[in-house]
N, C-alpha and C positions, 0 to 999 in steps of 0.2 A: 636479468636480475629482478627479483621481487623486493619491493621496499615497503616497510611497515613503519608507521610512526607510533611510538610507545609513549602514551600520556598517562599520568596518574595524579590522584589527590588534587583535583581542581577545587574542591570545597566550595562549590557555588552556593551563594547565600550567606557566606561568612561576613557578618558585620563586625569585623575586627575593631576593637576599641569603640564599639557601639556606633560605628561610622557607616553611613550609606555610601560614602565615597569608596570605602574599602569593599563593600558589597559589589559595587560596579567594577572595582579593580579585579576581583576574582573572576568575574564574568568576562572582562576584557582579556585577561590572560588566557582563558580557555579559547576565546575567539582567535587569539594570536596563534595558538597552536594549529588552528585550521589554516591560517595564512601559511604556516610552515609546511603543512601537509600538501597544500595546493602547489606551493613553490617547488617542493621536492618531487611532486608528481608521484606520491606514494600510492600503493595499491590497496592499502587499508590503514585504518587507525584503530589501535587497541587501547582501551582505558582500563586500568587495573584497580578500580575502586575509589570510593569517596568522590564520586562525581558531584554529589551535593554534600553540604556540611551538616545537614540535619534531615531526619526522616520526613519532616513536614516543611519543606521550603515554601516561601511565599510565592504568590502568583508572578510578580516581576522576575523572580529568579528562575522559575520554571519556563517562562516565556523566553528569557535570554538563552537558556539552555536549548530550547527547541529551535530558536533562530540559528544558533551555532551548528547544531546537528543538521539542520536543513541546508546549510551551506555545503556540508560534506555530501549530502544527497544530490545537490545540484551539480557538484563536481564529479559525481559517480564514484565516490570513495566510500566503501563500506565502513561502518562504525560498529566495532565489536567490544563488548564490555562485560564486566562482572560487578557485583554489588559489594561495596565496602561496609565497614562497621558503622560509619557515621550515618549513612543514608538508609540502612536496612530497616524495612518495615516488617510487620508480622505476616501479612498475606501477600498481595500483589505488590511487586517492587516497581520503582519508577522506571527501571529499564524495560519492564513489561509494557509500560505506556509509551515510552520513547521508541520502542522497536516497531511501533505502528508506521514509522517512517520505513519505506521499503528497503533502506540501506542499513538498517540497524539490527544487530543480533545480540542476544544475551548468551554468552558462552556457557558451555556445560561440559560434563564428562564425555560427551560424544564430540567427535572432531568436526570443526567447521573449516573447510578447505578454501584457501585463496591462492592465487598465483599471479605472476606478472602478466603484462598485456598480451604476451605471446603464448600464455598457458604453461610456460616453463617455470622451473624452480618453485614447485608447490610448497605450501606451508599448511600444516594441520594445527589449528588453534583449539586449545581446551581451556576450560575455566572452572574454578570453584569459588563461590561467593565466600566472604569472610566467615571464618569459623571461630568460635570462642570456647574456652574451657567452660564446663567439663566435657562438652560435646567433642572437643578436639581429640581426646584420648581414644575414643571409639568410633570416630568418623570414618566412613567408607570412602576412600580416595581412589577407588577403582575407576579406570578410564577405558573407554572402548578403543581397542587398537585400530589404527588406520588400515583400510583395505589394501592400500598400496604402500610399499616401503621405499618409495622413491623421493620422499620429501623431507622437510625439516619439521619437527614437532615442537611447539611451544605451549607450555602450561602457564596460564595466567592465574595469579592468586593475590590476595590482599592480606598478607601476614608479615610478621617480623621474624627474621631468621638470623641466627648466628651462623657464620662469623661476620656477615655484613653489618649487622646491627650490634652495637656494644651491649653487653649483658645488663647494664644499668638503664637501658632505654626500653622500658616496657616489657621486661621479662620475655625475650624472644625465644622461639623454638629453635632446636638444633637442626640445621638443614640436612646434615648427613643422616640423622635418625629419621627425618621425614622421608627422604628419598628411598630409604629401605622399605617404607610402607607402600610404595607405588607398585602397581603390577607390571609397569615397564617404565624405563627412564626416558623422559623427553630430552630433546637436544638443548632446550633452554627453559628457564623459569623466569617469566616476566612478572615482576612483583610490584606491589603497591603497599602503602601504609607508612613506609619510612621516607622522610622528607629530604633525604640527601641522595645525590647521584653516586652510585657505586656499583661494582660488579665483582664477581669472583667465580672460580671454577671448583666444583666439588664432584668427585666421582664421574668426571667427564661431562657434567651438566653445567652450563654457564648460567648463573643466577644474577639478576640485575634489577636495580631500582633506578628509575629516572629521576625521582624526587618530586616535590610538589611544583605546581606552576606559579604559585605566589607564596610569599613569605607569611606563614601562619604564626610564627613566634619570633621574638627578638633574637633568640639563640640560633635561628636558622640563617646563618650569615652567608651561605653559598648561593651562587646565582641559580634561580629557578631554571630547570632544564627539562628537555624531552630527549628521547633516544630515537635515532633513525636506525632501524634494523635492516640490514642489507643481506639478502639471501641469494647465494649462487653456488652451483655445483655441490649441492647437498650439505652446505655449511652456511654459517651466518656470522656477521660481524656487527659491532655496535659503533655508532658515531653520535657524538653529543651535539645537540643544538641548544643554545640558550633561548629562553623565551624572548629575551631582549633582541635577539637576532631577527625577529619578525619585523622589527623596525617601527613599532608603534610607540608613540610618545607616552612616557610614564608607565610603560608596561614592560616588566613589573615596576611598581613604584619604589623609588629609593627610600631607604630608612636612614635616619640620623639618630643615633643613640648618644645621649649626653648624660654622663654620670657626674653628679654634683655632690661633693663632700662639704657640707656646711661646717664652718667654725664660728665661734663667738664673734659678733660684729659684722658677719656677712648679711647682705640684703639682696633685693631683687636685681641690683646691678651686678652682683656676682653671678647670678643665673644667666643674665644676658651676656656677660663676658665669656662664660664657659660655652654657651651656645655658639658665639662667634668664633671661639677657638676651634671647636669641633667642625664647624661649617667650612673653615679654611677659605673664606671668601666666596663660596658658592651660595647661590640663592637657595633658601630652604622652603620657599612658598609651596612647592609642589611635592614635598617629601612627607613621609610619615616621621614625625619628630617625637621620640620617646625621651622624656626627661625623668631621670631617676634621682630622687632626693634622698640623701643619706647624711649621717653625721649629726651635728647638734640641732636641737629644735629651736632654730632662730625664727623671728617673727616674719616669715615669708610663707603665705598660705598657698595651697594648691591652686585656688582661684587666681591668686596673683600671677602664678606661672602660666595658667591658661590665658589670662588677659594679655600677658606678654607675647605668647605665641599667636594670639589673635591679631595683635598689632603687626606681626610679621607675616600675616596672611597664610599661616601654615595650613595646608590642606587637611592633614589628619594629625591633630595634636593628642598626646597622651602623657599624663603625669603619674608617676608611681612614687608614692611617698612612704618611705620606711625609715624615717628619722628616729633617733633615740629620744624619747620623750623624757624631759627632766621633771619628774614628779616625785615628791617625797611621800613615802608611805610609812605610817606609824605601826609597823609590825612589832609584835612583842615576842621576840625569841632570844634565846641565850646567845652570847658572843661565841662565834665559831660554829654555831649550829648549822647555818646555811651560808655557804660560800658563793653560790652561783644561783641566780634566779631560775636558769634553765633546769638546774638540778632540783630545785624546789618544785617546779612545775611537773617534772618527770615523776617525782615521788608522789605528788598529789594525784596525777593522772593514773598512776599504777594502781591506785585504790579504787578506781572507777571501772565499771563493766562496759568498756567501750568496744563497739564493733571494730573490725579491721578497717572498714571504710572510714569510720569516724577518726580513728587513729591516724590514718593516712592523710586525711584532711588537716588534722591538727599539725602534723609534721610539715605539710606544704605551707601552711600559714606562717609557721615559725621560721621557715627557710628564707633568709633575706636575699638569696640569689635568685629567687623565683618571683617574677612580676605578678601583680594582682590579677591581671587578665589571663595570664598563663595558668594561674591556680584554677580559675573558673573553667577554662577549656579542659584542663587535665582532669578535674573532678567530674565534669560532665561525662567525659569518656569513661572514667572508672565507675561512675554510678550506672551508666548504661550496661557496662560489662557485668557488674554485680547483679543487676536486674535479670540479665539473660542467664547468668549462672544459676540464679535462684529459681526463676520461673520459666525459663526457656521460652516457648512459644505460647504460653498461657495467655488468655484474654484478661482484661482488667477485672472482669467479674470473677473469673476463676482464681485470680490472685487474692 
């Protein structure tokens, strides 16, 4: 049997909530996947994009990445990867640097063959780096067919596809339409970019996302996972391993989300009471504690909440304040003219010549269900995509 560990979306360098602790957490989670690879005695590790969270990671992040990949090299485990949308650079990619380790390969439309220790159950691995519209519509997805038809073929990509990804999550492409564009169908589609663990079968092709290795948003409530791909007798199966199963302390780090609805008369003691209720007697000192303030604008400041969390020695505190501010405005309009402040804003904005990107930012800011830090992450992603759509691979001078 041939065994492959499928890892994705490690987002190294992510200082979630502007925390260096979280930057270390993402590196520790990637390192934990190597623990799993060594324990499972896999024949290779594939990474389907967003190894880094940013095209220009800092030196400590790059060093931690190199340390982790070197552990795979010492264990004689090949590391094969593609480039995701977060880390993509204009010219040479980070994978071109990391592949200077003898065990590392940047996957391409030409097959890279691996097999088990006895040379049996071969697997041909292909890869396409992340592609964004408008390049997607005319992109050449032709792959070089394998010389031998005796193995399993897996195509690695970093894209969002329906039906695995809900339509409202990033405008996913249709998987069936994409498969029609390939010159031959692989046995499997190993995917990245979607941070949930899921799989499906379309036209005889098994498509699957392992999810991210750490939690990048409050809304990502499922356990961070990887897949163990087991290949035997010309077929393959998937087995899920949680990152937590590596056995490292605080990897991945637990989240505690505390929703607080203020009413008149509430103070900081109400915040403490709600935190204790949600903690259910557990220590919160090693957790990511996200406190969401909603409701009336009582005299409890964001700093008051941060000071409370500091007293409790919380490792990673974050406070999201979206309370209804009680301010009287002296607007001069006729009775019945404006029934809803959102309606008034929509009408005023409709008179402005806003770009689509600006309108999307405005919608996100007004959406009370979206945390402030998630707005930043989402808009950074949309801005990068818009820049690529507008200028493609042009240099700053050409732009």
